[in-house]
C-alpha positions in Angstrom: 13.8 -9.2 -0.2 15.9 -9.4 2.9 16.1 -6.5 5.4 19.8 -5.8 4.6 19.1 -5.7 0.8 17.7 -2.2 0.5 15.3 0.4 1.8 11.8 -0.7 0.8 9.7 1.7 -1.3 6.1 2.0 -0.4 3.4 3.7 -2.4 0.8 5.1 0.0 -2.7 6.3 -1.2 -5.3 7.6 1.2 -7.7 10.5 0.6 -7.9 11.3 4.4 -5.0 13.7 5.2 -4.8 12.7 8.9 -4.6 9.0 8.1 -2.2 9.5 5.2 0.1 11.6 7.3 0.0 9.2 10.3 0.8 6.2 8.1 3.5 8.1 6.2 5.2 9.2 9.5 5.1 5.7 10.9 6.5 4.2 7.7 9.2 6.8 7.3 10.2 6.5 11.0 10.5 2.8 10.5 13.0 3.4 7.6 10.8 2.9 4.6 10.9 5.3 1.6 7.3 6.5 1.0 5.7 7.9 -2.1 2.5 9.6 -0.9 -0.7 10.2 -2.9 -4.0 11.8 -2.0 -6.2 9.5 -4.1 -6.0 6.5 -6.3 -5.5 8.4 -9.6 -2.5 10.3 -8.1 -1.1 7.0 -6.8 -1.4 5.4 -10.3 0.4 8.4 -11.8 3.1 8.1 -9.2 3.5 4.4 -9.9 3.7 5.0 -13.6 6.3 7.8 -13.3 8.5 6.2 -10.7 11.4 4.5 -12.4 12.5 2.3 -9.5 11.0 -0.8 -7.9 7.9 -0.2 -5.7 7.8 -3.0 -3.1 4.3 -2.3 -1.6 1.2 -0.4 -2.3 -0.8 0.6 0.8 -4.1 2.0 -0.3 -7.4 3.0 1.2 -10.2 0.8 -0.1 -12.5 3.8 -0.6 -11.1 6.8 -2.4 -12.3 9.3 -4.9 -11.2 9.1 -8.6 -10.0 5.5 -8.3 -10.9 3.2 -5.5 -8.3 1.0 -3.7 -9.5 -2.2 -5.4 -9.4 -0.5 -8.8 -5.9 0.8 -8.1 -4.8 -2.6 -6.9 -6.2 -4.3 -10.0 -4.3 -1.8 -12.3 -1.0 -1.8 -10.5 -0.9 -5.5 -10.1 -1.0 -5.8 -13.9 1.6 -3.1 -14.4 3.9 -4.1 -11.5 3.2 -7.8 -10.9 5.9 -8.1 -8.2 4.4 -5.3 -6.1 2.7 -6.4 -2.9 -0.6 -4.8 -2.0 -2.2 -3.9 1.4 -5.6 -2.3 1.4 -6.9 -0.5 4.4 -10.7 -0.7 5.0 -13.2 0.1 7.7 -15.4 -2.7 6.4 -14.7 -5.6 4.1 -16.8 -5.2 1.0 -17.7 -7.4 -1.9 -16.1 -5.0 -4.4 -12.7 -6.3 -3.4 -12.0 -8.9 -6.1 -11.1 -12.3 -4.6 -8.6 -13.0 -7.5 -6.4 -10.1 -6.5 -3.4 -11.1 -4.5 -3.6 -8.6 -1.6 -3.7 -8.3 2.1 -6.4 -6.4 4.1 -5.9 -4.2 7.2 -9.1 -3.2 9.0 -9.4 0.4 10.1 -8.9 1.8 12.7 -5.5 0.4 13.6 -2.5 1.5 15.6 0.9 2.3 13.9 2.5 -0.8 15.6 0.0 -3.1 13.9 0.5 -1.4 10.6 4.3 -1.8 10.8 4.0 -5.4 11.8 1.8 -6.1 8.8 4.1 -4.2 6.5 7.1 -6.1 7.8 5.3 -9.4 7.5 4.3 -8.7 3.9 7.7 -7.4 2.7 9.9 -10.0 4.4 7.8 -13.2 4.3 9.6 -16.1 3.0 8.4 -17.6 -0.3 6.6 -20.9 0.1 
C-alpha cells in the first residue's frame, strides 16, 4: 500500500478505555480509519462483520474474553493480508513465534505508535 492509495483501516482492541481512547485519537488524527473494540471477542466480531479490507490489527496482548495472541492467531487465518501489532507491558511466552506480528512495549507515546504504524503499513516488500 502506498500513502496515496487509500485511507488505511485499523482494527483496535484494548480493554483499557484510557489506552484505547488515546490510541484511537492518535490514529484518527493521523488520518487512519479506526474500528474500535473493548476486547478481543468484540474485535473478532468487528473483523468478521466488516466487509472492507482491514490493513492492521492493533491489539493489547492481555485482554479478557480473547487475548491479543489468540485474536492475532484467528484473524491471521481469516485475513492473511492483515498486519498485526500487539501492545504489551511485558513480552511473554504465550505470543507464538510463528505468528507474523510486531510488538510495541507499553508504555509508549503517541509519536512512537504512529511511527510504528506507518512503518508497518508502508514498508516495502522485500
